[in-house]
N, CA, C and O atoms as a DFTB+ gen file, in Angstrom:
752 C
 N C O
     1  1      -1.895      14.721     -91.259
     2  2      -0.564      14.180     -91.085
     3  2       0.125      14.797     -89.882
     4  3       0.911      14.134     -89.206
     5  1      -0.166      16.067     -89.610
     6  2       0.460      16.751     -88.487
     7  2       0.057      16.104     -87.172
     8  3       0.879      16.006     -86.261
     9  1      -1.206      15.655     -87.050
    10  2      -1.664      15.011     -85.818
    11  2      -0.931      13.698     -85.588
    12  3      -0.537      13.392     -84.463
    13  1      -0.752      12.936     -86.631
    14  2      -0.057      11.663     -86.506
    15  2       1.388      11.902     -86.086
    16  3       1.924      11.197     -85.231
    17  1       2.005      12.901     -86.694
    18  2       3.397      13.195     -86.359
    19  2       3.518      13.631     -84.906
    20  3       4.442      13.202     -84.215
    21  1       2.627      14.455     -84.436
    22  2       2.730      14.913     -83.047
    23  2       2.455      13.762     -82.077
    24  3       3.079      13.681     -81.020
    25  1       1.537      12.887     -82.427
    26  2       1.276      11.726     -81.579
    27  2       2.509      10.823     -81.551
    28  3       2.866      10.275     -80.508
    29  1       3.148      10.676     -82.701
    30  2       4.366       9.881     -82.775
    31  2       5.467      10.508     -81.934
    32  3       6.187       9.809     -81.221
    33  1       5.597      11.824     -82.019
    34  2       6.605      12.523     -81.224
    35  2       6.356      12.325     -79.733
    36  3       7.294      12.101     -78.968
    37  1       5.096      12.406     -79.323
    38  2       4.768      12.173     -77.910
    39  2       5.135      10.748     -77.498
    40  3       5.691      10.528     -76.423
    41  1       4.825       9.805     -78.344
    42  2       5.148       8.410     -78.035
    43  2       6.657       8.213     -77.923
    44  3       7.127       7.500     -77.037
    45  1       7.409       8.837     -78.810
    46  2       8.861       8.723     -78.751
    47  2       9.425       9.354     -77.484
    48  3      10.364       8.825     -76.890
    49  1       8.856      10.484     -77.069
    50  2       9.306      11.127     -75.825
    51  2       9.062      10.209     -74.627
    52  3       9.928      10.052     -73.767
    53  1       7.871       9.605     -74.582
    54  2       7.559       8.696     -73.472
    55  2       8.487       7.484     -73.485
    56  3       8.972       7.048     -72.441
    57  1       8.726       6.951     -74.677
    58  2       9.621       5.798     -74.787
    59  2      11.020       6.160     -74.314
    60  3      11.691       5.350     -73.674
    61  1      11.455       7.353     -74.622
    62  2      12.778       7.792     -74.194
    63  2      12.849       7.885     -72.674
    64  3      13.852       7.517     -72.064
    65  1      11.765       8.382     -72.070
    66  2      11.733       8.486     -70.605
    67  2      11.763       7.089     -69.975
    68  3      12.452       6.863     -68.980
    69  1      11.014       6.164     -70.562
    70  2      10.982       4.807     -70.015
    71  2      12.291       4.073     -70.269
    72  3      12.641       3.151     -69.532
    73  1      12.997       4.467     -71.283
    74  2      14.248       3.821     -71.630
    75  2      15.348       4.041     -70.614
    76  3      16.314       3.280     -70.564
    77  1      15.210       5.063     -69.815
    78  2      16.223       5.360     -68.800
    79  2      15.886       4.618     -67.516
    80  3      14.929       4.964     -66.823
    81  1      16.647       3.635     -67.214
    82  2      16.411       2.862     -65.997
    83  2      17.207       3.479     -64.846
    84  3      18.342       3.926     -65.010
    85  1      16.576       3.484     -63.700
    86  2      17.258       4.000     -62.513
    87  2      18.306       2.981     -62.060
    88  3      18.322       1.840     -62.521
    89  1      19.160       3.408     -61.166
    90  2      20.190       2.517     -60.645
    91  2      19.543       1.312     -59.951
    92  3      20.017       0.184     -60.081
    93  1      18.465       1.564     -59.218
    94  2      17.764       0.485     -58.520
    95  2      17.176      -0.519     -59.511
    96  3      17.239      -1.728     -59.291
    97  1      16.602      -0.007     -60.607
    98  2      16.025      -0.892     -61.611
    99  2      17.113      -1.739     -62.277
   100  3      16.908      -2.916     -62.577
   101  1      18.261      -1.120     -62.499
   102  2      19.374      -1.862     -63.094
   103  2      19.863      -2.961     -62.143
   104  3      20.173      -4.069     -62.581
   105  1      19.929      -2.658     -60.860
   106  2      20.333      -3.655     -59.861
   107  2      19.324      -4.789     -59.790
   108  3      19.693      -5.962     -59.729
   109  1      18.040      -4.423     -59.797
   110  2      16.985      -5.424     -59.758
   111  2      17.102      -6.356     -60.963
   112  3      17.010      -7.576     -60.820
   113  1      17.302      -5.789     -62.136
   114  2      17.445      -6.596     -63.349
   115  2      18.663      -7.504     -63.251
   116  3      18.617      -8.652     -63.692
   117  1      19.730      -7.008     -62.687
   118  2      20.941      -7.818     -62.542
   119  2      20.695      -9.004     -61.609
   120  3      21.134     -10.120     -61.886
   121  1      19.993      -8.757     -60.507
   122  2      19.706      -9.837     -59.553
   123  2      18.723     -10.850     -60.136
   124  3      18.819     -12.048     -59.868
   125  1      17.779     -10.357     -60.933
   126  2      16.845     -11.271     -61.582
   127  2      17.588     -12.151     -62.591
   128  3      17.327     -13.350     -62.682
   129  1      18.493     -11.564     -63.331
   130  2      19.283     -12.335     -64.295
   131  2      20.128     -13.379     -63.562
   132  3      20.277     -14.507     -64.032
   133  1      20.669     -13.002     -62.429
   134  2      21.452     -13.927     -61.613
   135  2      20.567     -15.087     -61.151
   136  3      20.989     -16.244     -61.172
   137  1      19.349     -14.774     -60.738
   138  2      18.409     -15.815     -60.324
   139  2      18.064     -16.751     -61.474
   140  3      18.016     -17.967     -61.291
   141  1      17.822     -16.193     -62.661
   142  2      17.519     -17.028     -63.831
   143  2      18.700     -17.957     -64.155
   144  3      18.506     -19.124     -64.497
   145  1      19.904     -17.430     -64.044
   146  2      21.095     -18.245     -64.315
   147  2      21.188     -19.403     -63.320
   148  3      21.496     -20.532     -63.702
   149  1      20.919     -19.118     -62.038
   150  2      20.948     -20.170     -61.016
   151  2      19.901     -21.249     -61.299
   152  3      20.159     -22.440     -61.121
   153  1      18.727     -20.820     -61.740
   154  2      17.649     -21.771     -62.044
   155  2      18.026     -22.676     -63.206
   156  3      17.801     -23.885     -63.156
   157  1      18.596     -22.098     -64.243
   158  2      18.995     -22.887     -65.411
   159  2      20.085     -23.891     -65.018
   160  3      20.050     -25.047     -65.439
   161  1      21.039     -23.449     -64.219
   162  2      22.085     -24.364     -63.760
   163  2      21.476     -25.515     -62.976
   164  3      21.866     -26.670     -63.153
   165  1      20.517     -25.200     -62.107
   166  2      19.867     -26.234     -61.303
   167  2      19.136     -27.235     -62.204
   168  3      19.208     -28.444     -61.982
   169  1      18.440     -26.729     -63.212
   170  2      17.726     -27.619     -64.122
   171  2      18.682     -28.540     -64.874
   172  3      18.324     -29.665     -65.223
   173  1      19.888     -28.061     -65.119
   174  2      20.902     -28.877     -65.796
   175  2      21.587     -29.845     -64.837
   176  3      22.392     -30.675     -65.260
   177  1      21.268     -29.741     -63.544
   178  2      21.892     -30.610     -62.558
   179  2      23.199     -30.067     -62.028
   180  3      23.990     -30.801     -61.436
   181  1      23.427     -28.787     -62.237
   182  2      24.669     -28.154     -61.796
   183  2      24.387     -27.246     -60.597
   184  3      23.275     -26.743     -60.434
   185  1      25.386     -27.049     -59.780
   186  2      25.288     -26.102     -58.675
   187  2      24.413     -26.587     -57.535
   188  3      23.760     -27.628     -57.618
   189  1      24.421     -25.811     -56.481
   190  2      23.615     -26.068     -55.294
   191  2      22.714     -24.850     -55.112
   192  3      23.136     -23.832     -54.563
   193  1      21.479     -24.961     -55.573
   194  2      20.566     -23.816     -55.597
   195  2      20.368     -23.212     -54.217
   196  3      20.437     -21.993     -54.063
   197  1      20.126     -24.032     -53.224
   198  2      19.880     -23.511     -51.877
   199  2      21.087     -22.716     -51.381
   200  3      20.935     -21.611     -50.859
   201  1      22.274     -23.273     -51.542
   202  2      23.489     -22.590     -51.085
   203  2      23.746     -21.333     -51.915
   204  3      24.137     -20.297     -51.377
   205  1      23.525     -21.427     -53.223
   206  2      23.755     -20.268     -54.082
   207  2      22.809     -19.116     -53.739
   208  3      23.211     -17.952     -53.757
   209  1      21.568     -19.437     -53.432
   210  2      20.619     -18.385     -53.055
   211  2      20.994     -17.761     -51.710
   212  3      20.899     -16.546     -51.536
   213  1      21.420     -18.597     -50.766
   214  2      21.818     -18.079     -49.448
   215  2      23.066     -17.223     -49.536
   216  3      23.264     -16.318     -48.724
   217  1      23.910     -17.506     -50.520
   218  2      25.155     -16.753     -50.673
   219  2      24.918     -15.344     -51.216
   220  3      25.788     -14.480     -51.110
   221  1      23.750     -15.118     -51.790
   222  2      23.435     -13.781     -52.302
   223  2      23.200     -12.817     -51.146
   224  3      22.747     -13.235     -50.081
   225  1      23.503     -11.528     -51.339
   226  2      23.200     -10.550     -50.295
   227  2      21.701     -10.569     -49.974
   228  3      20.881     -10.697     -50.882
   229  1      21.338     -10.443     -48.700
   230  2      19.930     -10.535     -48.299
   231  2      18.986      -9.612     -49.073
   232  3      17.857     -10.002     -49.368
   233  1      19.425      -8.401     -49.407
   234  2      18.539      -7.470     -50.106
   235  2      18.283      -7.887     -51.555
   236  3      17.318      -7.429     -52.167
   237  1      19.132      -8.747     -52.105
   238  2      18.955      -9.188     -53.490
   239  2      18.176     -10.496     -53.597
   240  3      17.714     -10.859     -54.678
   241  1      18.031     -11.200     -52.483
   242  2      17.410     -12.519     -52.530
   243  2      15.964     -12.517     -53.030
   244  3      15.612     -13.394     -53.819
   245  1      15.103     -11.573     -52.610
   246  2      13.723     -11.630     -53.117
   247  2      13.634     -11.564     -54.644
   248  3      12.880     -12.327     -55.248
   249  1      14.382     -10.676     -55.264
   250  2      14.352     -10.555     -56.724
   251  2      14.902     -11.817     -57.374
   252  3      14.343     -12.299     -58.359
   253  1      15.982     -12.355     -56.838
   254  2      16.581     -13.566     -57.404
   255  2      15.645     -14.765     -57.226
   256  3      15.481     -15.567     -58.145
   257  1      15.039     -14.884     -56.053
   258  2      14.116     -16.003     -55.804
   259  2      12.917     -15.954     -56.752
   260  3      12.481     -16.982     -57.272
   261  1      12.400     -14.769     -56.966
   262  2      11.262     -14.625     -57.866
   263  2      11.652     -15.039     -59.289
   264  3      10.895     -15.736     -59.964
   265  1      12.812     -14.615     -59.732
   266  2      13.282     -14.986     -61.072
   267  2      13.493     -16.497     -61.168
   268  3      13.165     -17.111     -62.184
   269  1      14.035     -17.086     -60.118
   270  2      14.235     -18.543     -60.082
   271  2      12.888     -19.241     -60.220
   272  3      12.742     -20.161     -61.025
   273  1      11.907     -18.808     -59.439
   274  2      10.583     -19.427     -59.482
   275  2       9.966     -19.296     -60.868
   276  3       9.349     -20.238     -61.363
   277  1      10.127     -18.146     -61.491
   278  2       9.534     -17.945     -62.815
   279  2      10.133     -18.899     -63.850
   280  3       9.418     -19.401     -64.717
   281  1      11.429     -19.147     -63.765
   282  2      12.055     -20.115     -64.682
   283  2      11.466     -21.502     -64.447
   284  3      11.109     -22.197     -65.399
   285  1      11.365     -21.900     -63.198
   286  2      10.836     -23.228     -62.896
   287  2       9.368     -23.344     -63.305
   288  3       8.945     -24.379     -63.820
   289  1       8.600     -22.294     -63.079
   290  2       7.176     -22.333     -63.426
   291  2       6.970     -22.454     -64.935
   292  3       5.996     -23.064     -65.378
   293  1       7.867     -21.886     -65.717
   294  2       7.771     -22.027     -67.174
   295  2       8.018     -23.475     -67.598
   296  3       7.637     -23.866     -68.702
   297  1       8.636     -24.254     -66.755
   298  2       8.914     -25.653     -67.053
   299  2       7.803     -26.592     -66.595
   300  3       7.913     -27.808     -66.754
   301  1       6.746     -26.041     -66.031
   302  2       5.609     -26.850     -65.596
   303  2       4.481     -26.703     -66.610
   304  3       4.167     -25.597     -67.050
   305  1       3.884     -27.817     -66.969
   306  2       2.768     -27.778     -67.909
   307  2       2.053     -29.110     -67.942
   308  3       2.458     -30.078     -67.298
   309  1       0.980     -29.133     -68.709
   310  2       0.227     -30.371     -68.861
   311  2       1.058     -31.370     -69.660
   312  3       1.725     -30.993     -70.624
   313  1       1.022     -32.630     -69.268
   314  2       1.800     -33.652     -69.980
   315  2       1.354     -33.787     -71.427
   316  3       0.160     -33.755     -71.727
   317  1       2.313     -33.935     -72.307
   318  2       2.009     -34.137     -73.730
   319  2       1.862     -35.622     -74.048
   320  3       1.155     -35.995     -74.984
   321  1       2.515     -36.442     -73.286
   322  2       2.440     -37.888     -73.480
   323  2       1.617     -38.480     -72.333
   324  3       0.782     -37.797     -71.739
   325  1       1.858     -39.742     -72.033
   326  2       1.082     -40.421     -70.997
   327  2       1.714     -40.357     -69.625
   328  3       1.292     -41.068     -68.714
   329  1       2.725     -39.512     -69.463
   330  2       3.386     -39.374     -68.167
   331  2       3.910     -37.947     -68.029
   332  3       4.094     -37.229     -69.012
   333  1       4.142     -37.566     -66.787
   334  2       4.678     -36.248     -66.497
   335  2       6.158     -36.232     -66.892
   336  3       6.887     -37.187     -66.625
   337  1       6.583     -35.167     -67.515
   338  2       7.972     -35.003     -67.963
   339  2       8.895     -34.970     -66.740
   340  3       8.611     -34.250     -65.782
   341  1       9.994     -35.735     -66.754
   342  2      10.917     -35.752     -65.611
   343  2      11.510     -34.368     -65.294
   344  3      11.876     -34.101     -64.149
   345  1      11.605     -33.486     -66.307
   346  2      12.116     -32.134     -66.043
   347  2      11.203     -31.374     -65.098
   348  3      11.644     -30.485     -64.370
   349  1       9.917     -31.735     -65.118
   350  2       8.983     -31.076     -64.212
   351  2       9.294     -31.425     -62.760
   352  3       9.129     -30.597     -61.865
   353  1       9.743     -32.656     -62.536
   354  2      10.115     -33.045     -61.176
   355  2      11.273     -32.184     -60.678
   356  3      11.285     -31.746     -59.528
   357  1      12.235     -31.949     -61.552
   358  2      13.387     -31.115     -61.184
   359  2      12.932     -29.673     -60.921
   360  3      13.406     -29.032     -59.983
   361  1      12.025     -29.174     -61.739
   362  2      11.506     -27.819     -61.536
   363  2      10.747     -27.736     -60.212
   364  3      10.857     -26.740     -59.497
   365  1       9.987     -28.764     -59.887
   366  2       9.242     -28.772     -58.615
   367  2      10.213     -28.785     -57.437
   368  3       9.991     -28.105     -56.435
   369  1      11.272     -29.551     -57.560
   370  2      12.293     -29.598     -56.517
   371  2      12.920     -28.208     -56.332
   372  3      13.124     -27.756     -55.205
   373  1      13.217     -27.551     -57.433
   374  2      13.786     -26.207     -57.381
   375  2      12.828     -25.192     -56.788
   376  3      13.247     -24.298     -56.053
   377  1      11.548     -25.320     -57.099
   378  2      10.547     -24.407     -56.529
   379  2      10.528     -24.501     -55.011
   380  3      10.405     -23.491     -54.317
   381  1      10.649     -25.705     -54.508
   382  2      10.655     -25.897     -53.061
   383  2      11.878     -25.220     -52.436
   384  3      11.778     -24.612     -51.371
   385  1      13.020     -25.327     -53.095
   386  2      14.244     -24.705     -52.576
   387  2      14.179     -23.176     -52.637
   388  3      14.754     -22.499     -51.786
   389  1      13.492     -22.640     -53.625
   390  2      13.428     -21.183     -53.808
   391  2      12.265     -20.541     -53.064
   392  3      12.156     -19.315     -53.023
   393  1      11.407     -21.346     -52.484
   394  2      10.196     -20.821     -51.846
   395  2      10.513     -20.002     -50.603
   396  3      11.434     -20.309     -49.846
   397  1       9.726     -18.958     -50.419
   398  2       9.796     -18.186     -49.181
   399  2       9.093     -18.965     -48.066
   400  3       9.534     -18.969     -46.916
   401  1       7.986     -19.625     -48.435
   402  2       7.203     -20.415     -47.499
   403  2       7.210     -21.857     -48.009
   404  3       6.404     -22.226     -48.862
   405  1       8.112     -22.650     -47.487
   406  2       8.286     -24.019     -47.995
   407  2       7.078     -24.910     -47.741
   408  3       6.756     -25.765     -48.566
   409  1       6.410     -24.720     -46.615
   410  2       5.231     -25.546     -46.329
   411  2       4.113     -25.248     -47.327
   412  3       3.465     -26.165     -47.833
   413  1       3.892     -23.977     -47.603
   414  2       2.869     -23.605     -48.584
   415  2       3.233     -24.158     -49.964
   416  3       2.366     -24.644     -50.690
   417  1       4.518     -24.083     -50.323
   418  2       4.954     -24.593     -51.620
   419  2       4.769     -26.107     -51.688
   420  3       4.346     -26.631     -52.718
   421  1       5.078     -26.804     -50.618
   422  2       4.898     -28.257     -50.595
   423  2       3.425     -28.613     -50.782
   424  3       3.103     -29.557     -51.503
   425  1       2.537     -27.870     -50.143
   426  2       1.101     -28.104     -50.303
   427  2       0.659     -27.836     -51.742
   428  3      -0.133     -28.591     -52.306
   429  1       1.174     -26.766     -52.325
   430  2       0.828     -26.433     -53.701
   431  2       1.381     -27.476     -54.677
   432  3       0.755     -27.777     -55.693
   433  1       2.539     -28.014     -54.366
   434  2       3.108     -29.058     -55.222
   435  2       2.256     -30.326     -55.175
   436  3       2.056     -30.986     -56.195
   437  1       1.765     -30.655     -54.007
   438  2       0.875     -31.811     -53.883
   439  2      -0.383     -31.579     -54.712
   440  3      -0.855     -32.472     -55.416
   441  1      -0.909     -30.374     -54.616
   442  2      -2.092     -30.021     -55.403
   443  2      -1.791     -30.107     -56.905
   444  3      -2.608     -30.606     -57.678
   445  1      -0.622     -29.622     -57.306
   446  2      -0.220     -29.669     -58.718
   447  2      -0.115     -31.112     -59.194
   448  3      -0.589     -31.447     -60.279
   449  1       0.500     -31.960     -58.391
   450  2       0.636     -33.372     -58.758
   451  2      -0.730     -34.025     -58.916
   452  3      -0.926     -34.840     -59.818
   453  1      -1.675     -33.675     -58.048
   454  2      -3.021     -34.222     -58.148
   455  2      -3.709     -33.766     -59.432
   456  3      -4.378     -34.557     -60.097
   457  1      -3.546     -32.504     -59.776
   458  2      -4.146     -31.973     -61.003
   459  2      -3.554     -32.680     -62.227
   460  3      -4.287     -33.064     -63.138
   461  1      -2.233     -32.850     -62.246
   462  2      -1.595     -33.511     -63.384
   463  2      -2.020     -34.974     -63.495
   464  3      -2.248     -35.473     -64.597
   465  1      -2.128     -35.662     -62.357
   466  2      -2.578     -37.056     -62.385
   467  2      -4.034     -37.154     -62.830
   468  3      -4.405     -38.074     -63.559
   469  1      -4.849     -36.213     -62.394
   470  2      -6.253     -36.194     -62.807
   471  2      -6.348     -35.959     -64.321
   472  3      -7.143     -36.601     -65.007
   473  1      -5.539     -35.045     -64.823
   474  2      -5.499     -34.782     -66.262
   475  2      -5.132     -36.057     -67.024
   476  3      -5.794     -36.417     -67.997
   477  1      -4.078     -36.732     -66.577
   478  2      -3.648     -37.973     -67.237
   479  2      -4.737     -39.046     -67.173
   480  3      -4.944     -39.788     -68.134
   481  1      -5.424     -39.122     -66.043
   482  2      -6.497     -40.104     -65.872
   483  2      -7.632     -39.825     -66.862
   484  3      -8.089     -40.733     -67.556
   485  1      -8.085     -38.570     -66.924
   486  2      -9.158     -38.205     -67.859
   487  2      -8.731     -38.478     -69.302
   488  3      -9.510     -38.981     -70.112
   489  1      -7.504     -38.144     -69.597
   490  2      -6.986     -38.312     -70.954
   491  2      -6.939     -39.799     -71.322
   492  3      -7.358     -40.186     -72.412
   493  1      -6.436     -40.612     -70.423
   494  2      -6.336     -42.049     -70.674
   495  2      -7.719     -42.677     -70.849
   496  3      -7.939     -43.457     -71.776
   497  1      -8.646     -42.333     -69.954
   498  2     -10.001     -42.882     -70.056
   499  2     -10.665     -42.478     -71.362
   500  3     -11.304     -43.300     -72.019
   501  1     -10.515     -41.218     -71.737
   502  2     -11.124     -40.741     -72.974
   503  2     -10.533     -41.452     -74.186
   504  3     -11.259     -41.791     -75.121
   505  1      -9.232     -41.679     -74.177
   506  2      -8.586     -42.382     -75.283
   507  2      -9.127     -43.806     -75.399
   508  3      -9.427     -44.275     -76.497
   509  1      -9.249     -44.480     -74.274
   510  2      -9.765     -45.849     -74.302
   511  2     -11.212     -45.882     -74.792
   512  3     -11.584     -46.764     -75.565
   513  1     -12.028     -44.929     -74.347
   514  2     -13.424     -44.882     -74.793
   515  2     -13.516     -44.604     -76.292
   516  3     -14.322     -45.206     -77.001
   517  1     -12.687     -43.692     -76.756
   518  2     -12.697     -43.358     -78.175
   519  2     -12.235     -44.550     -79.007
   520  3     -12.810     -44.838     -80.057
   521  1     -11.193     -45.246     -78.537
   522  2     -10.724     -46.451     -79.243
   523  2     -11.838     -47.501     -79.288
   524  3     -12.075     -48.116     -80.328
   525  1     -12.508     -47.699     -78.172
   526  2     -13.579     -48.698     -78.110
   527  2     -14.701     -48.358     -79.086
   528  3     -15.226     -49.230     -79.779
   529  1     -15.054     -47.089     -79.128
   530  2     -16.128     -46.651     -80.017
   531  2     -15.739     -46.886     -81.485
   532  3     -16.544     -47.377     -82.277
   533  1     -14.507     -46.534     -81.834
   534  2     -14.069     -46.725     -83.218
   535  2     -13.898     -48.210     -83.540
   536  3     -14.201     -48.641     -84.652
   537  1     -13.419     -48.987     -82.582
   538  2     -13.257     -50.425     -82.800
   539  2     -14.613     -51.080     -83.018
   540  3     -14.758     -51.948     -83.879
   541  1     -15.603     -50.666     -82.241
   542  2     -16.959     -51.204     -82.410
   543  2     -17.495     -50.854     -83.799
   544  3     -18.121     -51.683     -84.458
   545  1     -17.244     -49.627     -84.232
   546  2     -17.676     -49.220     -85.573
   547  2     -16.981     -50.038     -86.654
   548  3     -17.598     -50.412     -87.651
   549  1     -15.694     -50.314     -86.450
   550  2     -14.941     -51.134     -87.402
   551  2     -15.487     -52.558     -87.408
   552  3     -15.564     -53.198     -88.457
   553  1     -15.867     -53.050     -86.222
   554  2     -16.425     -54.411     -86.130
   555  2     -17.707     -54.530     -86.923
   556  3     -17.942     -55.542     -87.583
   557  1     -18.531     -53.513     -86.863
   558  2     -19.778     -53.538     -87.637
   559  2     -19.478     -53.522     -89.131
   560  3     -20.135     -54.219     -89.904
   561  1     -18.489     -52.731     -89.539
   562  2     -18.126     -52.660     -90.959
   563  2     -17.532     -53.991     -91.421
   564  3     -17.770     -54.425     -92.548
   565  1     -16.761     -54.632     -90.546
   566  2     -16.159     -55.913     -90.904
   567  2     -17.238     -56.981     -91.061
   568  3     -17.159     -57.839     -91.940
   569  1     -18.247     -56.912     -90.195
   570  2     -19.342     -57.880     -90.274
   571  2     -20.075     -57.747     -91.608
   572  3     -20.608     -58.725     -92.133
   573  1     -20.095     -56.546     -92.143
   574  2     -20.750     -56.315     -93.431
   575  2     -19.785     -56.554     -94.592
   576  3     -20.169     -56.440     -95.756
   577  1     -18.536     -56.883     -94.274
   578  2     -17.552     -57.199     -95.295
   579  2     -16.960     -55.976     -95.987
   580  3     -16.472     -56.091     -97.111
   581  1     -16.989     -54.831     -95.358
   582  2     -16.507     -53.606     -95.989
   583  2     -15.039     -53.288     -95.708
   584  3     -14.398     -52.608     -96.510
   585  1     -14.508     -53.752     -94.619
   586  2     -13.145     -53.366     -94.219
   587  2     -12.301     -54.608     -93.967
   588  3     -12.830     -55.652     -93.586
   589  1     -10.983     -54.500     -94.178
   590  2     -10.097     -55.611     -93.800
   591  2     -10.079     -55.769     -92.280
   592  3     -10.507     -54.879     -91.545
   593  1      -9.584     -56.902     -91.828
   594  2      -9.676     -57.276     -90.416
   595  2      -8.807     -56.453     -89.466
   596  3      -9.316     -56.003     -88.439
   597  1      -7.549     -56.237     -89.750
   598  2      -6.634     -55.617     -88.797
   599  2      -6.383     -54.150     -89.133
   600  3      -5.510     -53.818     -89.935
   601  1      -7.164     -53.290     -88.506
   602  2      -6.984     -51.854     -88.719
   603  2      -6.675     -51.222     -87.369
   604  3      -7.358     -51.472     -86.375
   605  1      -5.643     -50.409     -87.357
   606  2      -5.299     -49.648     -86.155
   607  2      -6.171     -48.392     -86.157
   608  3      -5.920     -47.452     -86.911
   609  1      -7.194     -48.388     -85.310
   610  2      -8.152     -47.278     -85.319
   611  2      -7.493     -45.938     -85.013
   612  3      -7.992     -44.894     -85.434
   613  1      -6.381     -45.953     -84.289
   614  2      -5.704     -44.697     -83.950
   615  2      -5.113     -44.013     -85.176
   616  3      -4.828     -42.816     -85.138
   617  1      -4.928     -44.745     -86.242
   618  2      -4.356     -44.178     -87.462
   619  2      -5.415     -43.603     -88.396
   620  3      -5.086     -42.942     -89.381
   621  1      -6.658     -43.851     -88.092
   622  2      -7.738     -43.333     -88.941
   623  2      -7.835     -41.814     -88.795
   624  3      -7.783     -41.298     -87.678
   625  1      -7.975     -41.104     -89.891
   626  2      -8.082     -39.641     -89.815
   627  2      -9.247     -39.173     -88.944
   628  3      -9.125     -38.177     -88.230
   629  1     -10.372     -39.881     -88.998
   630  2     -11.521     -39.495     -88.179
   631  2     -11.194     -39.621     -86.687
   632  3     -11.559     -38.772     -85.874
   633  1     -10.493     -40.712     -86.358
   634  2     -10.093     -40.919     -84.966
   635  2      -9.164     -39.799     -84.523
   636  3      -9.376     -39.195     -83.472
   637  1      -8.137     -39.517     -85.318
   638  2      -7.173     -38.481     -84.964
   639  2      -7.844     -37.121     -84.813
   640  3      -7.492     -36.340     -83.930
   641  1      -8.808     -36.847     -85.679
   642  2      -9.534     -35.578     -85.613
   643  2     -10.322     -35.461     -84.306
   644  3     -10.270     -34.436     -83.627
   645  1     -11.046     -36.518     -83.969
   646  2     -11.819     -36.492     -82.717
   647  2     -10.907     -36.449     -81.500
   648  3     -11.203     -35.760     -80.524
   649  1      -9.806     -37.178     -81.551
   650  2      -8.869     -37.202     -80.427
   651  2      -8.252     -35.826     -80.225
   652  3      -8.132     -35.356     -79.094
   653  1      -7.869     -35.191     -81.300
   654  2      -7.302     -33.840     -81.207
   655  2      -8.327     -32.869     -80.625
   656  3      -7.995     -32.051     -79.768
   657  1      -9.549     -32.959     -81.085
   658  2     -10.615     -32.086     -80.573
   659  2     -10.807     -32.295     -79.067
   660  3     -10.948     -31.333     -78.312
   661  1     -10.811     -33.563     -78.641
   662  2     -10.973     -33.835     -77.212
   663  2      -9.790     -33.295     -76.408
   664  3      -9.980     -32.684     -75.357
   665  1      -8.557     -33.524     -76.908
   666  2      -7.377     -33.045     -76.174
   667  2      -7.403     -31.531     -76.011
   668  3      -7.040     -31.013     -74.955
   669  1      -7.826     -30.827     -77.044
   670  2      -7.907     -29.363     -76.965
   671  2      -8.929     -28.956     -75.903
   672  3      -8.668     -28.057     -75.103
   673  1     -10.079     -29.607     -75.892
   674  2     -11.100     -29.294     -74.884
   675  2     -10.600     -29.584     -73.474
   676  3     -10.826     -28.799     -72.553
   677  1      -9.928     -30.702     -73.315
   678  2      -9.408     -31.073     -71.996
   679  2      -8.354     -30.063     -71.537
   680  3      -8.349     -29.656     -70.375
   681  1      -7.470     -29.663     -72.438
   682  2      -6.454     -28.669     -72.098
   683  2      -7.109     -27.344     -71.718
   684  3      -6.659     -26.676     -70.787
   685  1      -8.158     -26.962     -72.424
   686  2      -8.851     -25.712     -72.105
   687  2      -9.492     -25.760     -70.726
   688  3      -9.642     -24.727     -70.074
   689  1      -9.867     -26.938     -70.283
   690  2     -10.426     -27.080     -68.937
   691  2      -9.335     -27.021     -67.867
   692  3      -9.538     -26.446     -66.797
   693  1      -8.185     -27.616     -68.159
   694  2      -7.141     -27.725     -67.148
   695  2      -6.177     -26.542     -67.118
   696  3      -5.597     -26.261     -66.069
   697  1      -5.991     -25.847     -68.226
   698  2      -5.027     -24.742     -68.277
   699  2      -5.325     -23.645     -67.249
   700  3      -4.392     -23.183     -66.592
   701  1      -6.584     -23.203     -67.074
   702  2      -6.835     -22.173     -66.051
   703  2      -6.509     -22.648     -64.633
   704  3      -6.031     -21.868     -63.809
   705  1      -6.765     -23.908     -64.356
   706  2      -6.449     -24.466     -63.036
   707  2      -4.933     -24.457     -62.843
   708  3      -4.431     -24.084     -61.783
   709  1      -4.223     -24.868     -63.876
   710  2      -2.765     -24.886     -63.833
   711  2      -2.209     -23.467     -63.682
   712  3      -1.285     -23.243     -62.900
   713  1      -2.763     -22.520     -64.419
   714  2      -2.297     -21.121     -64.341
   715  2      -2.510     -20.557     -62.937
   716  3      -1.658     -19.836     -62.418
   717  1      -3.639     -20.884     -62.329
   718  2      -3.916     -20.423     -60.969
   719  2      -2.911     -21.014     -59.982
   720  3      -2.391     -20.308     -59.117
   721  1      -2.647     -22.285     -60.113
   722  2      -1.683     -22.953     -59.236
   723  2      -0.285     -22.354     -59.412
   724  3       0.427     -22.140     -58.431
   725  1       0.101     -22.090     -60.640
   726  2       1.414     -21.527     -60.911
   727  2       1.540     -20.139     -60.284
   728  3       2.587     -19.801     -59.733
   729  1       0.494     -19.346     -60.365
   730  2       0.547     -18.007     -59.751
   731  2       0.676     -18.118     -58.240
   732  3       1.423     -17.363     -57.618
   733  1      -0.047     -19.052     -57.654
   734  2       0.062     -19.234     -56.201
   735  2       1.461     -19.725     -55.825
   736  3       1.987     -19.340     -54.781
   737  1       2.064     -20.564     -56.657
   738  2       3.422     -21.037     -56.408
   739  2       4.413     -19.886     -56.546
   740  3       5.385     -19.801     -55.795
   741  1       4.169     -19.025     -57.486
   742  2       5.047     -17.865     -57.678
   743  2       5.091     -17.002     -56.425
   744  3       6.120     -16.408     -56.105
   745  1       3.972     -16.937     -55.723
   746  2       3.881     -16.080     -54.535
   747  2       4.309     -16.792     -53.266
   748  3       4.524     -16.146     -52.240
   749  1       4.438     -18.107     -53.313
   750  2       4.773     -18.874     -52.093
   751  2       6.240     -18.758     -51.735
   752  3       6.682     -19.339     -50.743
């Protein structure tokens, strides 16, 4: 028990040391919070992000810009439906305004749009193929007189199970690509 207590005491001492933020760290946190606030306002359609960022003191801009980018990057993801969420367009617009290198960010945004469109294309094609396969199976069952005529194959539990499995696999393929792009955007 004494060893556990001493290890706990050491951990508490370290935590206490880390708990004390320097003046610079406090300033950095304040500027990051300011950047996050600007990003949220921009996403809501309020304020002028470019002007607000320029109005910040030059030494605070890097921290604020990074925080702004991180908020926007959290709003980017793979589409859940058959189209890209309109909020993502606003986040992409904000990323361009907050970028240190606007040309690099524009190139990365084009790449991101291509990845998202490719994802939607693969998803749509797979859905159509899966529907066709299940419809063909239903047609065979109908020919044998086993099933009623009008069945929505998308409502079948087997269909939903296979579709979910495919979507998970597709997301697992695209998520690392998206994460890489987001990191590059964070640095642009």
